[in-house]
C-alpha positions in Angstrom: 81.5 42.2 134.5 78.0 42.2 135.8 77.9 41.1 139.4 74.3 39.9 139.5 71.5 39.0 137.1 68.1 40.7 137.1 65.3 38.7 135.5 62.7 40.9 133.8 59.4 39.4 132.4 57.6 41.7 130.0 54.8 41.8 127.5 55.6 43.0 124.0 54.6 46.6 124.5 57.9 47.6 126.0 60.1 45.0 124.3 61.7 47.6 122.0 62.3 50.0 124.8 63.8 47.4 127.2 65.9 45.8 124.5 67.3 49.2 123.6 68.0 50.3 127.2 69.5 47.0 128.4 73.1 47.8 127.4 73.0 51.3 128.9 71.6 49.9 132.2 74.2 47.2 132.4 77.0 49.7 131.8 75.6 52.1 134.4 74.8 49.7 137.2 77.1 46.7 136.5 74.1 44.3 136.5 73.0 41.9 133.8 69.5 41.9 132.5 67.9 38.5 131.6 64.7 39.3 129.7 61.7 37.2 128.8 59.0 38.6 126.5 55.6 37.0 125.9 52.0 37.9 125.5 50.4 39.7 128.4 48.3 36.7 129.4 51.3 34.4 129.2 53.4 36.6 131.4 50.6 37.0 134.0 49.9 33.3 134.0 53.6 32.5 134.6 53.8 34.9 137.5 50.6 33.6 139.0 52.0 30.1 138.7 54.9 31.2 140.9 57.7 31.5 138.3 60.5 33.6 139.8 61.2 37.0 138.4 62.7 40.2 139.7 60.6 42.7 137.7 57.4 42.5 135.8 56.5 45.0 133.0 53.1 45.0 131.3 49.8 47.0 131.3 49.0 48.7 134.5 45.7 46.8 134.7 47.5 43.5 134.8 50.2 44.8 137.1 47.5 46.0 139.6 45.8 42.7 139.5 49.1 40.9 140.4 49.6 43.4 143.2 46.2 42.6 144.6 47.1 38.9 144.4 50.3 39.5 146.4 52.5 38.5 143.5 54.0 42.0 143.0 55.1 44.6 145.6 52.6 47.4 145.8 55.1 50.2 146.7 57.4 49.3 143.8 54.7 49.8 141.2 55.5 52.7 138.8 53.9 53.8 135.5 56.5 53.8 132.8 54.8 54.7 129.5 51.6 55.2 127.6 50.9 53.9 124.1 48.2 54.1 121.6 47.2 51.7 118.9 48.2 52.2 115.3 48.2 50.9 111.8 51.4 49.8 109.9 52.1 49.1 106.2 55.2 47.7 104.5 58.0 50.4 104.1 57.5 52.3 100.9 53.9 51.2 100.4 51.1 53.9 100.0 49.7 55.0 103.4 46.0 54.7 103.5 43.7 57.3 105.1 42.8 56.4 108.7 42.2 59.9 109.9 38.6 59.4 110.8 36.3 56.6 111.7 34.8 56.6 108.2 38.2 56.6 106.6 39.4 53.8 108.8 36.3 51.8 107.9 37.0 52.2 104.1 40.7 51.3 104.6 39.9 48.1 106.5 37.3 47.1 104.0 39.6 47.8 101.0 42.6 45.9 102.5 43.3 42.5 101.1 44.8 41.2 104.3 45.1 42.3 107.9 47.1 41.0 110.8 46.1 41.8 114.4 46.6 40.5 117.9 44.6 37.4 119.0 42.2 38.7 121.6 42.4 35.3 123.3 45.9 36.1 124.5 44.9 39.3 126.3 46.9 41.9 124.4 45.2 45.3 124.6 45.4 46.0 120.9 44.0 42.7 119.9 41.0 42.9 122.3 40.4 46.6 121.4 40.5 46.0 117.6 37.7 43.5 117.8 35.6 46.2 119.6 36.6 48.7 116.9 35.5 46.6 114.0 32.2 45.7 115.8 31.6 49.4 116.4 32.3 50.2 112.7 29.8 47.4 111.7 32.5 45.5 109.7 33.4 42.7 112.1 32.4 39.8 109.8 34.2 41.3 106.7 37.4 42.0 108.6 37.5 38.7 110.5 37.3 36.8 107.2 40.6 38.2 106.0 42.3 38.8 109.3 45.2 36.8 110.6 45.3 36.5 114.4 48.9 36.6 115.8 50.0 35.9 119.3 53.8 35.7 118.9 56.0 38.1 117.0 55.2 41.7 116.3 52.3 42.1 113.9 54.3 44.6 111.8 56.8 41.9 110.9 54.1 40.3 108.7 53.7 43.5 106.6 57.5 43.9 106.5 57.7 40.5 104.9 54.9 41.2 102.5 52.6 38.6 104.2 49.9 41.1 105.1 48.8 44.5 103.8 48.0 46.1 107.2 49.0 45.4 110.7 47.2 46.6 113.8 49.1 46.9 117.1 50.5 49.1 119.9 52.5 51.9 118.2 55.4 50.9 120.4 55.3 47.5 118.8 55.3 48.9 115.2 58.0 51.6 115.4 61.0 49.2 116.1 60.2 46.8 113.2 62.5 47.3 110.2 60.7 47.1 106.9 57.4 48.4 108.3 56.1 52.0 108.6 53.6 53.5 110.9 50.6 54.9 109.0 49.4 56.6 112.2 47.3 56.1 115.3 43.7 55.1 115.3 41.3 58.0 115.1 40.8 59.7 118.5 37.2 58.5 118.8 38.4 54.8 118.3 41.7 55.0 120.2 42.7 53.2 123.3 45.7 54.4 125.4 47.4 51.7 127.4 49.4 52.6 130.5 52.4 50.3 131.0 53.8 49.9 134.5 56.6 48.0 136.2 56.8 46.4 139.6 59.1 44.2 141.7 58.0 40.6 142.3 57.4 39.4 145.8 59.6 36.4 145.1 62.4 38.5 143.5 65.9 37.2 144.1 67.3 40.7 143.6 64.6 43.1 144.8 66.9 46.1 145.3 68.5 45.7 141.9 65.0 45.3 140.4 64.0 48.7 141.9 67.2 50.1 140.3 66.0 48.9 136.9 62.5 50.3 137.4 64.1 53.7 138.4 66.2 53.5 135.2 63.0 53.0 133.1 61.7 56.5 134.2 65.1 58.3 134.0 65.6 61.0 131.3 67.7 58.7 129.1 64.9 56.1 129.1 62.2 58.7 128.5 64.0 59.7 125.2 64.0 56.0 124.1 60.3 55.6 125.1 59.4 58.7 123.0 61.5 57.4 120.1 59.5 54.2 120.2 56.2 56.0 119.7 55.1 56.2 123.4 54.6 58.9 126.0 56.8 58.6 129.1 55.1 58.2 132.5 
């Protein structure tokens, strides 16, 4: 039986990884993970508001901001994984060409419906995708048919047949059953997000929190990170 509980607050980018590793960590260390997943802005706001947690996991940019605020412990901050942004379709559907900026532009214009992250909630993919469609000169056309999502994984909409294309972090596409990754955005339009973890300054279990962060960069975890479409470290 787990002897203590470790609260982990995380944005969705590492949800699949943390969920998959939870059981292995609990068996190895004898501690129980209590996880809370939300949009990056929501997680950051909750921590800024003083909500107690042991570990925070989200983009390194937001982690570093919380370190500067004194909300997270500086020497506990460790980069965990890197993820690019990709496009998903429903499993079995034809995979469109997104191999170049011109091909991606044609695919986005041809798509009947697209779901992407709501940039108002601070997710890297949602914010970056708005920049991509502006750079491609198709912002108005895409926005007219885009569904902005701030809750579940965007790929769940294509898995259910509610959208033709989904745009999100690759790590948030790979775990979704019924959806398939078409591929990453073209290199000239790509954004790589570094995800990091750190212990909270108000952690009830700081030592155990550090154990969990160490587990996230161990070889077993690196295999899971890679399997979820990310690069370890």
